[in-house]
Every structure is written in C-alpha cells, then in structure tokens.
PDB file of N, CA, C and O in Angstrom:
ATOM      1  N   THR A   1      98.236 -25.848 -57.832  1.00  0.00           N
ATOM      2  CA  THR A   1      97.229 -26.773 -58.308  1.00  0.00           C
ATOM      3  C   THR A   1      96.508 -27.405 -57.131  1.00  0.00           C
ATOM      4  O   THR A   1      97.046 -27.507 -56.028  1.00  0.00           O
ATOM      5  N   LYS A   2      95.289 -27.822 -57.389  1.00  0.00           N
ATOM      6  CA  LYS A   2      94.492 -28.427 -56.328  1.00  0.00           C
ATOM      7  C   LYS A   2      94.793 -29.914 -56.203  1.00  0.00           C
ATOM      8  O   LYS A   2      95.312 -30.554 -57.118  1.00  0.00           O
ATOM      9  N   MET A   3      94.447 -30.432 -55.037  1.00  0.00           N
ATOM     10  CA  MET A   3      94.593 -31.861 -54.759  1.00  0.00           C
ATOM     11  C   MET A   3      93.448 -32.618 -55.437  1.00  0.00           C
ATOM     12  O   MET A   3      92.478 -32.004 -55.881  1.00  0.00           O
ATOM     13  N   PRO A   4      93.557 -33.953 -55.520  1.00  0.00           N
ATOM     14  CA  PRO A   4      92.438 -34.741 -56.050  1.00  0.00           C
ATOM     15  C   PRO A   4      91.206 -34.570 -55.162  1.00  0.00           C
ATOM     16  O   PRO A   4      91.336 -34.184 -54.001  1.00  0.00           O
ATOM     17  N   PRO A   5      90.020 -34.850 -55.687  1.00  0.00           N
ATOM     18  CA  PRO A   5      88.807 -34.733 -54.881  1.00  0.00           C
ATOM     19  C   PRO A   5      88.838 -35.656 -53.666  1.00  0.00           C
ATOM     20  O   PRO A   5      89.539 -36.668 -53.665  1.00  0.00           O
ATOM     21  N   VAL A   6      88.080 -35.305 -52.641  1.00  0.00           N
ATOM     22  CA  VAL A   6      88.011 -36.106 -51.421  1.00  0.00           C
ATOM     23  C   VAL A   6      87.544 -37.515 -51.741  1.00  0.00           C
ATOM     24  O   VAL A   6      88.053 -38.484 -51.180  1.00  0.00           O
ATOM     25  N   SER A   7      86.578 -37.630 -52.638  1.00  0.00           N
ATOM     26  CA  SER A   7      86.064 -38.955 -52.988  1.00  0.00           C
ATOM     27  C   SER A   7      87.162 -39.839 -53.574  1.00  0.00           C
ATOM     28  O   SER A   7      87.196 -41.041 -53.310  1.00  0.00           O
ATOM     29  N   ASP A   8      88.044 -39.260 -54.353  1.00  0.00           N
ATOM     30  CA  ASP A   8      89.145 -40.026 -54.930  1.00  0.00           C
ATOM     31  C   ASP A   8      90.131 -40.459 -53.845  1.00  0.00           C
ATOM     32  O   ASP A   8      90.621 -41.588 -53.871  1.00  0.00           O
ATOM     33  N   LEU A   9      90.421 -39.584 -52.908  1.00  0.00           N
ATOM     34  CA  LEU A   9      91.320 -39.938 -51.805  1.00  0.00           C
ATOM     35  C   LEU A   9      90.708 -41.035 -50.938  1.00  0.00           C
ATOM     36  O   LEU A   9      91.415 -41.924 -50.464  1.00  0.00           O
ATOM     37  N   LEU A  10      89.396 -40.971 -50.732  1.00  0.00           N
ATOM     38  CA  LEU A  10      88.718 -42.017 -49.964  1.00  0.00           C
ATOM     39  C   LEU A  10      88.760 -43.354 -50.699  1.00  0.00           C
ATOM     40  O   LEU A  10      88.997 -44.396 -50.086  1.00  0.00           O
ATOM     41  N   ARG A  11      88.533 -43.324 -52.002  1.00  0.00           N
ATOM     42  CA  ARG A  11      88.579 -44.560 -52.784  1.00  0.00           C
ATOM     43  C   ARG A  11      89.959 -45.202 -52.702  1.00  0.00           C
ATOM     44  O   ARG A  11      90.080 -46.416 -52.533  1.00  0.00           O
ATOM     45  N   ARG A  12      90.986 -44.390 -52.822  1.00  0.00           N
ATOM     46  CA  ARG A  12      92.363 -44.905 -52.729  1.00  0.00           C
ATOM     47  C   ARG A  12      92.645 -45.484 -51.347  1.00  0.00           C
ATOM     48  O   ARG A  12      93.276 -46.535 -51.229  1.00  0.00           O
ATOM     49  N   ALA A  13      92.179 -44.799 -50.299  1.00  0.00           N
ATOM     50  CA  ALA A  13      92.422 -45.261 -48.929  1.00  0.00           C
ATOM     51  C   ALA A  13      91.732 -46.593 -48.667  1.00  0.00           C
ATOM     52  O   ALA A  13      92.259 -47.438 -47.944  1.00  0.00           O
ATOM     53  N   LEU A  14      90.554 -46.779 -49.256  1.00  0.00           N
ATOM     54  CA  LEU A  14      89.790 -48.011 -49.051  1.00  0.00           C
ATOM     55  C   LEU A  14      90.170 -49.109 -50.035  1.00  0.00           C
ATOM     56  O   LEU A  14      89.917 -50.287 -49.783  1.00  0.00           O
ATOM     57  N   GLY A  15      90.772 -48.729 -51.151  1.00  0.00           N
ATOM     58  CA  GLY A  15      91.140 -49.711 -52.157  1.00  0.00           C
ATOM     59  C   GLY A  15      89.950 -50.226 -52.947  1.00  0.00           C
ATOM     60  O   GLY A  15      89.939 -51.380 -53.375  1.00  0.00           O
ATOM     61  N   VAL A  16      88.946 -49.375 -53.143  1.00  0.00           N
ATOM     62  CA  VAL A  16      87.771 -49.767 -53.917  1.00  0.00           C
ATOM     63  C   VAL A  16      87.752 -48.999 -55.232  1.00  0.00           C
ATOM     64  O   VAL A  16      88.364 -47.938 -55.354  1.00  0.00           O
ATOM     65  N   GLU A  17      87.046 -49.545 -56.207  1.00  0.00           N
ATOM     66  CA  GLU A  17      86.988 -48.915 -57.522  1.00  0.00           C
ATOM     67  C   GLU A  17      86.053 -47.716 -57.546  1.00  0.00           C
ATOM     68  O   GLU A  17      86.349 -46.698 -58.171  1.00  0.00           O
ATOM     69  N   LYS A  18      84.900 -47.847 -56.847  1.00  0.00           N
ATOM     70  CA  LYS A  18      83.954 -46.735 -56.791  1.00  0.00           C
ATOM     71  C   LYS A  18      83.098 -46.855 -55.545  1.00  0.00           C
ATOM     72  O   LYS A  18      83.090 -47.892 -54.882  1.00  0.00           O
ATOM     73  N   GLY A  19      82.387 -45.801 -55.236  1.00  0.00           N
ATOM     74  CA  GLY A  19      81.509 -45.796 -54.070  1.00  0.00           C
ATOM     75  C   GLY A  19      80.229 -46.567 -54.345  1.00  0.00           C
ATOM     76  O   GLY A  19      79.996 -47.037 -55.458  1.00  0.00           O
ATOM     77  N   SER A  20      79.418 -46.687 -53.328  1.00  0.00           N
ATOM     78  CA  SER A  20      78.162 -47.419 -53.436  1.00  0.00           C
ATOM     79  C   SER A  20      77.147 -46.614 -54.235  1.00  0.00           C
ATOM     80  O   SER A  20      77.082 -45.390 -54.121  1.00  0.00           O
ATOM     81  N   GLY A  21      76.371 -47.298 -55.029  1.00  0.00           N
ATOM     82  CA  GLY A  21      75.299 -46.651 -55.764  1.00  0.00           C
ATOM     83  C   GLY A  21      74.083 -46.432 -54.892  1.00  0.00           C
ATOM     84  O   GLY A  21      73.189 -45.663 -55.244  1.00  0.00           O
ATOM     85  N   LYS A  22      74.045 -47.112 -53.741  1.00  0.00           N
ATOM     86  CA  LYS A  22      72.920 -47.011 -52.812  1.00  0.00           C
ATOM     87  C   LYS A  22      73.438 -46.665 -51.419  1.00  0.00           C
ATOM     88  O   LYS A  22      73.360 -47.476 -50.496  1.00  0.00           O
ATOM     89  N   ALA A  23      73.965 -45.460 -51.283  1.00  0.00           N
ATOM     90  CA  ALA A  23      74.506 -45.020 -49.998  1.00  0.00           C
ATOM     91  C   ALA A  23      73.407 -45.045 -48.946  1.00  0.00           C
ATOM     92  O   ALA A  23      72.276 -44.634 -49.206  1.00  0.00           O
ATOM     93  N   GLY A  24      73.744 -45.523 -47.771  1.00  0.00           N
ATOM     94  CA  GLY A  24      72.775 -45.614 -46.695  1.00  0.00           C
ATOM     95  C   GLY A  24      72.248 -47.024 -46.537  1.00  0.00           C
ATOM     96  O   GLY A  24      71.876 -47.428 -45.436  1.00  0.00           O
ATOM     97  N   THR A  25      72.211 -47.779 -47.622  1.00  0.00           N
ATOM     98  CA  THR A  25      71.757 -49.169 -47.546  1.00  0.00           C
ATOM     99  C   THR A  25      72.888 -50.138 -47.862  1.00  0.00           C
ATOM    100  O   THR A  25      72.936 -51.231 -47.297  1.00  0.00           O
ATOM    101  N   GLU A  26      73.797 -49.759 -48.752  1.00  0.00           N
ATOM    102  CA  GLU A  26      74.950 -50.584 -49.106  1.00  0.00           C
ATOM    103  C   GLU A  26      76.220 -49.881 -48.654  1.00  0.00           C
ATOM    104  O   GLU A  26      76.354 -48.667 -48.812  1.00  0.00           O
ATOM    105  N   THR A  27      77.146 -50.638 -48.095  1.00  0.00           N
ATOM    106  CA  THR A  27      78.435 -50.057 -47.730  1.00  0.00           C
ATOM    107  C   THR A  27      79.527 -50.695 -48.570  1.00  0.00           C
ATOM    108  O   THR A  27      79.447 -51.868 -48.935  1.00  0.00           O
ATOM    109  N   VAL A  28      80.545 -49.908 -48.869  1.00  0.00           N
ATOM    110  CA  VAL A  28      81.672 -50.420 -49.644  1.00  0.00           C
ATOM    111  C   VAL A  28      82.900 -50.625 -48.766  1.00  0.00           C
ATOM    112  O   VAL A  28      83.890 -51.202 -49.218  1.00  0.00           O
ATOM    113  N   GLY A  29      82.853 -50.161 -47.519  1.00  0.00           N
ATOM    114  CA  GLY A  29      83.979 -50.321 -46.612  1.00  0.00           C
ATOM    115  C   GLY A  29      83.811 -49.483 -45.364  1.00  0.00           C
ATOM    116  O   GLY A  29      82.807 -48.794 -45.181  1.00  0.00           O
ATOM    117  N   LYS A  30      84.824 -49.560 -44.503  1.00  0.00           N
ATOM    118  CA  LYS A  30      84.839 -48.786 -43.265  1.00  0.00           C
ATOM    119  C   LYS A  30      86.112 -47.961 -43.235  1.00  0.00           C
ATOM    120  O   LYS A  30      87.149 -48.361 -43.764  1.00  0.00           O
ATOM    121  N   ILE A  31      86.008 -46.801 -42.603  1.00  0.00           N
ATOM    122  CA  ILE A  31      87.177 -45.943 -42.460  1.00  0.00           C
ATOM    123  C   ILE A  31      87.194 -45.384 -41.044  1.00  0.00           C
ATOM    124  O   ILE A  31      86.149 -45.024 -40.501  1.00  0.00           O
ATOM    125  N   GLY A  32      88.366 -45.312 -40.454  1.00  0.00           N
ATOM    126  CA  GLY A  32      88.524 -44.823 -39.094  1.00  0.00           C
ATOM    127  C   GLY A  32      88.769 -43.332 -39.034  1.00  0.00           C
ATOM    128  O   GLY A  32      89.066 -42.691 -40.042  1.00  0.00           O
ATOM    129  N   LYS A  33      88.639 -42.790 -37.836  1.00  0.00           N
ATOM    130  CA  LYS A  33      88.816 -41.349 -37.646  1.00  0.00           C
ATOM    131  C   LYS A  33      90.238 -40.894 -37.955  1.00  0.00           C
ATOM    132  O   LYS A  33      90.444 -39.785 -38.449  1.00  0.00           O
ATOM    133  N   ASP A  34      91.222 -41.751 -37.666  1.00  0.00           N
ATOM    134  CA  ASP A  34      92.607 -41.366 -37.938  1.00  0.00           C
ATOM    135  C   ASP A  34      92.846 -41.184 -39.431  1.00  0.00           C
ATOM    136  O   ASP A  34      93.557 -40.265 -39.837  1.00  0.00           O
ATOM    137  N   LYS A  35      92.262 -42.050 -40.250  1.00  0.00           N
ATOM    138  CA  LYS A  35      92.406 -41.944 -41.701  1.00  0.00           C
ATOM    139  C   LYS A  35      91.643 -40.741 -42.232  1.00  0.00           C
ATOM    140  O   LYS A  35      92.092 -40.082 -43.170  1.00  0.00           O
ATOM    141  N   LEU A  36      90.473 -40.448 -41.626  1.00  0.00           N
ATOM    142  CA  LEU A  36      89.714 -39.259 -42.023  1.00  0.00           C
ATOM    143  C   LEU A  36      90.517 -37.995 -41.769  1.00  0.00           C
ATOM    144  O   LEU A  36      90.544 -37.093 -42.606  1.00  0.00           O
ATOM    145  N   GLN A  37      91.169 -37.929 -40.617  1.00  0.00           N
ATOM    146  CA  GLN A  37      91.960 -36.745 -40.296  1.00  0.00           C
ATOM    147  C   GLN A  37      93.175 -36.625 -41.209  1.00  0.00           C
ATOM    148  O   GLN A  37      93.592 -35.518 -41.551  1.00  0.00           O
ATOM    149  N   GLU A  38      93.735 -37.750 -41.598  1.00  0.00           N
ATOM    150  CA  GLU A  38      94.872 -37.718 -42.522  1.00  0.00           C
ATOM    151  C   GLU A  38      94.437 -37.144 -43.875  1.00  0.00           C
ATOM    152  O   GLU A  38      95.133 -36.311 -44.455  1.00  0.00           O
ATOM    153  N   ILE A  39      93.291 -37.594 -44.366  1.00  0.00           N
ATOM    154  CA  ILE A  39      92.765 -37.070 -45.635  1.00  0.00           C
ATOM    155  C   ILE A  39      92.403 -35.594 -45.478  1.00  0.00           C
ATOM    156  O   ILE A  39      92.642 -34.800 -46.389  1.00  0.00           O
ATOM    157  N   ALA A  40      91.833 -35.221 -44.340  1.00  0.00           N
ATOM    158  CA  ALA A  40      91.471 -33.819 -44.087  1.00  0.00           C
ATOM    159  C   ALA A  40      92.709 -32.925 -44.091  1.00  0.00           C
ATOM    160  O   ALA A  40      92.677 -31.821 -44.634  1.00  0.00           O
ATOM    161  N   ARG A  41      93.791 -33.394 -43.491  1.00  0.00           N
ATOM    162  CA  ARG A  41      95.032 -32.604 -43.506  1.00  0.00           C
ATOM    163  C   ARG A  41      95.556 -32.438 -44.930  1.00  0.00           C
ATOM    164  O   ARG A  41      96.082 -31.383 -45.284  1.00  0.00           O
ATOM    165  N   THR A  42      95.412 -33.475 -45.736  1.00  0.00           N
ATOM    166  CA  THR A  42      95.856 -33.417 -47.128  1.00  0.00           C
ATOM    167  C   THR A  42      95.048 -32.384 -47.909  1.00  0.00           C
ATOM    168  O   THR A  42      95.604 -31.648 -48.724  1.00  0.00           O
ATOM    169  N   LYS A  43      93.732 -32.328 -47.663  1.00  0.00           N
ATOM    170  CA  LYS A  43      92.839 -31.432 -48.399  1.00  0.00           C
ATOM    171  C   LYS A  43      92.636 -30.081 -47.730  1.00  0.00           C
ATOM    172  O   LYS A  43      91.840 -29.278 -48.217  1.00  0.00           O
ATOM    173  N   MET A  44      93.321 -29.805 -46.642  1.00  0.00           N
ATOM    174  CA  MET A  44      93.085 -28.602 -45.839  1.00  0.00           C
ATOM    175  C   MET A  44      93.111 -27.319 -46.679  1.00  0.00           C
ATOM    176  O   MET A  44      92.307 -26.420 -46.434  1.00  0.00           O
ATOM    177  N   LYS A  45      93.998 -27.212 -47.644  1.00  0.00           N
ATOM    178  CA  LYS A  45      94.081 -25.999 -48.459  1.00  0.00           C
ATOM    179  C   LYS A  45      92.814 -25.759 -49.264  1.00  0.00           C
ATOM    180  O   LYS A  45      92.403 -24.614 -49.453  1.00  0.00           O
ATOM    181  N   ASP A  46      92.194 -26.832 -49.739  1.00  0.00           N
ATOM    182  CA  ASP A  46      91.039 -26.704 -50.626  1.00  0.00           C
ATOM    183  C   ASP A  46      89.716 -26.587 -49.884  1.00  0.00           C
ATOM    184  O   ASP A  46      88.727 -26.143 -50.467  1.00  0.00           O
ATOM    185  N   LEU A  47      89.673 -26.970 -48.627  1.00  0.00           N
ATOM    186  CA  LEU A  47      88.438 -26.886 -47.843  1.00  0.00           C
ATOM    187  C   LEU A  47      88.322 -25.498 -47.235  1.00  0.00           C
ATOM    188  O   LEU A  47      89.330 -24.822 -47.029  1.00  0.00           O
ATOM    189  N   ASN A  48      87.111 -25.074 -46.948  1.00  0.00           N
ATOM    190  CA  ASN A  48      86.927 -23.715 -46.430  1.00  0.00           C
ATOM    191  C   ASN A  48      86.892 -23.699 -44.903  1.00  0.00           C
ATOM    192  O   ASN A  48      85.972 -23.148 -44.298  1.00  0.00           O
ATOM    193  N   THR A  49      87.908 -24.311 -44.288  1.00  0.00           N
ATOM    194  CA  THR A  49      88.067 -24.290 -42.841  1.00  0.00           C
ATOM    195  C   THR A  49      89.546 -24.417 -42.509  1.00  0.00           C
ATOM    196  O   THR A  49      90.331 -24.938 -43.301  1.00  0.00           O
ATOM    197  N   ASP A  50      89.911 -23.936 -41.337  1.00  0.00           N
ATOM    198  CA  ASP A  50      91.295 -24.060 -40.876  1.00  0.00           C
ATOM    199  C   ASP A  50      91.414 -25.063 -39.742  1.00  0.00           C
ATOM    200  O   ASP A  50      92.517 -25.322 -39.261  1.00  0.00           O
ATOM    201  N   ASP A  51      90.293 -25.634 -39.307  1.00  0.00           N
ATOM    202  CA  ASP A  51      90.257 -26.572 -38.198  1.00  0.00           C
ATOM    203  C   ASP A  51      90.242 -28.005 -38.733  1.00  0.00           C
ATOM    204  O   ASP A  51      89.401 -28.352 -39.562  1.00  0.00           O
ATOM    205  N   VAL A  52      91.171 -28.835 -38.258  1.00  0.00           N
ATOM    206  CA  VAL A  52      91.285 -30.213 -38.735  1.00  0.00           C
ATOM    207  C   VAL A  52      90.038 -31.027 -38.393  1.00  0.00           C
ATOM    208  O   VAL A  52      89.602 -31.851 -39.198  1.00  0.00           O
ATOM    209  N   ASP A  53      89.459 -30.808 -37.213  1.00  0.00           N
ATOM    210  CA  ASP A  53      88.261 -31.552 -36.826  1.00  0.00           C
ATOM    211  C   ASP A  53      87.070 -31.237 -37.733  1.00  0.00           C
ATOM    212  O   ASP A  53      86.319 -32.132 -38.119  1.00  0.00           O
ATOM    213  N   ARG A  54      86.910 -29.969 -38.062  1.00  0.00           N
ATOM    214  CA  ARG A  54      85.819 -29.588 -38.968  1.00  0.00           C
ATOM    215  C   ARG A  54      86.070 -30.130 -40.371  1.00  0.00           C
ATOM    216  O   ARG A  54      85.137 -30.563 -41.048  1.00  0.00           O
ATOM    217  N   ALA A  55      87.317 -30.107 -40.804  1.00  0.00           N
ATOM    218  CA  ALA A  55      87.658 -30.664 -42.116  1.00  0.00           C
ATOM    219  C   ALA A  55      87.381 -32.162 -42.140  1.00  0.00           C
ATOM    220  O   ALA A  55      86.916 -32.690 -43.150  1.00  0.00           O
ATOM    221  N   ALA A  56      87.663 -32.852 -41.034  1.00  0.00           N
ATOM    222  CA  ALA A  56      87.392 -34.287 -40.948  1.00  0.00           C
ATOM    223  C   ALA A  56      85.891 -34.553 -41.031  1.00  0.00           C
ATOM    224  O   ALA A  56      85.478 -35.570 -41.588  1.00  0.00           O
ATOM    225  N   LYS A  57      85.066 -33.651 -40.482  1.00  0.00           N
ATOM    226  CA  LYS A  57      83.610 -33.807 -40.590  1.00  0.00           C
ATOM    227  C   LYS A  57      83.150 -33.660 -42.037  1.00  0.00           C
ATOM    228  O   LYS A  57      82.233 -34.357 -42.472  1.00  0.00           O
ATOM    229  N   ILE A  58      83.780 -32.761 -42.778  1.00  0.00           N
ATOM    230  CA  ILE A  58      83.455 -32.595 -44.195  1.00  0.00           C
ATOM    231  C   ILE A  58      83.804 -33.871 -44.952  1.00  0.00           C
ATOM    232  O   ILE A  58      83.020 -34.352 -45.770  1.00  0.00           O
ATOM    233  N   VAL A  59      84.987 -34.415 -44.671  1.00  0.00           N
ATOM    234  CA  VAL A  59      85.431 -35.651 -45.318  1.00  0.00           C
ATOM    235  C   VAL A  59      84.510 -36.806 -44.930  1.00  0.00           C
ATOM    236  O   VAL A  59      84.181 -37.643 -45.771  1.00  0.00           O
ATOM    237  N   ALA A  60      84.090 -36.858 -43.663  1.00  0.00           N
ATOM    238  CA  ALA A  60      83.185 -37.917 -43.205  1.00  0.00           C
ATOM    239  C   ALA A  60      81.846 -37.836 -43.925  1.00  0.00           C
ATOM    240  O   ALA A  60      81.262 -38.869 -44.253  1.00  0.00           O
ATOM    241  N   GLY A  61      81.355 -36.641 -44.175  1.00  0.00           N
ATOM    242  CA  GLY A  61      80.103 -36.474 -44.921  1.00  0.00           C
ATOM    243  C   GLY A  61      80.218 -37.000 -46.334  1.00  0.00           C
ATOM    244  O   GLY A  61      79.301 -37.649 -46.838  1.00  0.00           O
ATOM    245  N   THR A  62      81.336 -36.723 -46.974  1.00  0.00           N
ATOM    246  CA  THR A  62      81.573 -37.259 -48.310  1.00  0.00           C
ATOM    247  C   THR A  62      81.643 -38.769 -48.280  1.00  0.00           C
ATOM    248  O   THR A  62      81.114 -39.444 -49.163  1.00  0.00           O
ATOM    249  N   ALA A  63      82.305 -39.302 -47.248  1.00  0.00           N
ATOM    250  CA  ALA A  63      82.428 -40.758 -47.120  1.00  0.00           C
ATOM    251  C   ALA A  63      81.052 -41.402 -46.967  1.00  0.00           C
ATOM    252  O   ALA A  63      80.764 -42.415 -47.604  1.00  0.00           O
ATOM    253  N   ARG A  64      80.208 -40.819 -46.126  1.00  0.00           N
ATOM    254  CA  ARG A  64      78.871 -41.379 -45.921  1.00  0.00           C
ATOM    255  C   ARG A  64      78.056 -41.342 -47.218  1.00  0.00           C
ATOM    256  O   ARG A  64      77.298 -42.270 -47.503  1.00  0.00           O
ATOM    257  N   SER A  65      78.209 -40.285 -47.992  1.00  0.00           N
ATOM    258  CA  SER A  65      77.456 -40.189 -49.242  1.00  0.00           C
ATOM    259  C   SER A  65      77.963 -41.172 -50.291  1.00  0.00           C
ATOM    260  O   SER A  65      77.270 -41.444 -51.271  1.00  0.00           O
ATOM    261  N   MET A  66      79.168 -41.704 -50.094  1.00  0.00           N
ATOM    262  CA  MET A  66      79.718 -42.716 -50.990  1.00  0.00           C
ATOM    263  C   MET A  66      79.386 -44.135 -50.520  1.00  0.00           C
ATOM    264  O   MET A  66      79.689 -45.104 -51.216  1.00  0.00           O
ATOM    265  N   GLY A  67      78.775 -44.258 -49.363  1.00  0.00           N
ATOM    266  CA  GLY A  67      78.448 -45.584 -48.837  1.00  0.00           C
ATOM    267  C   GLY A  67      79.558 -46.167 -47.990  1.00  0.00           C
ATOM    268  O   GLY A  67      79.668 -47.387 -47.868  1.00  0.00           O
ATOM    269  N   VAL A  68      80.384 -45.314 -47.402  1.00  0.00           N
ATOM    270  CA  VAL A  68      81.475 -45.758 -46.536  1.00  0.00           C
ATOM    271  C   VAL A  68      81.030 -45.589 -45.085  1.00  0.00           C
ATOM    272  O   VAL A  68      80.520 -44.534 -44.710  1.00  0.00           O
ATOM    273  N   GLU A  69      81.217 -46.603 -44.290  1.00  0.00           N
ATOM    274  CA  GLU A  69      80.858 -46.542 -42.877  1.00  0.00           C
ATOM    275  C   GLU A  69      81.990 -45.846 -42.114  1.00  0.00           C
ATOM    276  O   GLU A  69      83.146 -46.261 -42.193  1.00  0.00           O
ATOM    277  N   VAL A  70      81.651 -44.789 -41.380  1.00  0.00           N
ATOM    278  CA  VAL A  70      82.629 -44.019 -40.616  1.00  0.00           C
ATOM    279  C   VAL A  70      82.625 -44.532 -39.183  1.00  0.00           C
ATOM    280  O   VAL A  70      81.585 -44.553 -38.524  1.00  0.00           O
ATOM    281  N   GLU A  71      83.792 -44.944 -38.707  1.00  0.00           N
ATOM    282  CA  GLU A  71      83.908 -45.482 -37.341  1.00  0.00           C
ATOM    283  C   GLU A  71      84.342 -44.407 -36.376  1.00  0.00           C
ATOM    284  O   GLU A  71      84.493 -44.672 -35.183  1.00  0.00           O
TER     285      GLU A  71
END
C-alpha cells in the first residue's frame, strides 16, 4: 500500500488543519530542510527518484504550493 500524500505528511509535521488558500502571499508555517528530508525518506518508494536530495526538492515544491515557507 502507498503512504499518505506528501501534503498530508506536511500538514501533520506543521500541525495545521490545511494549507494556505493563497500560496505565495499567505504562509501557514515554516519547515526546515531536515524535516523535508525526513518526509522525503518516508515517501521515497512512491516518488520517481532514488536520490534523497531530489525527493526533498519534490517535497519542498509541494510545501511551497501549500503556502509553507521552506527554510
């Protein structure tokens, strides 16, 4: 079975109910690179890459589209 979506893992990590409706102008929280890599390792099977850094970039893109500031 597959893992939960990246957006759901990000929401849980940040402790927010949902992402921003206005990504780019409103932020719902901040997330660090260490947490991004942890989520990327969790989702590694479902992502189409074997490199943790590239997977973290995919997760960071999802975070930005949800209105999360990536540090």
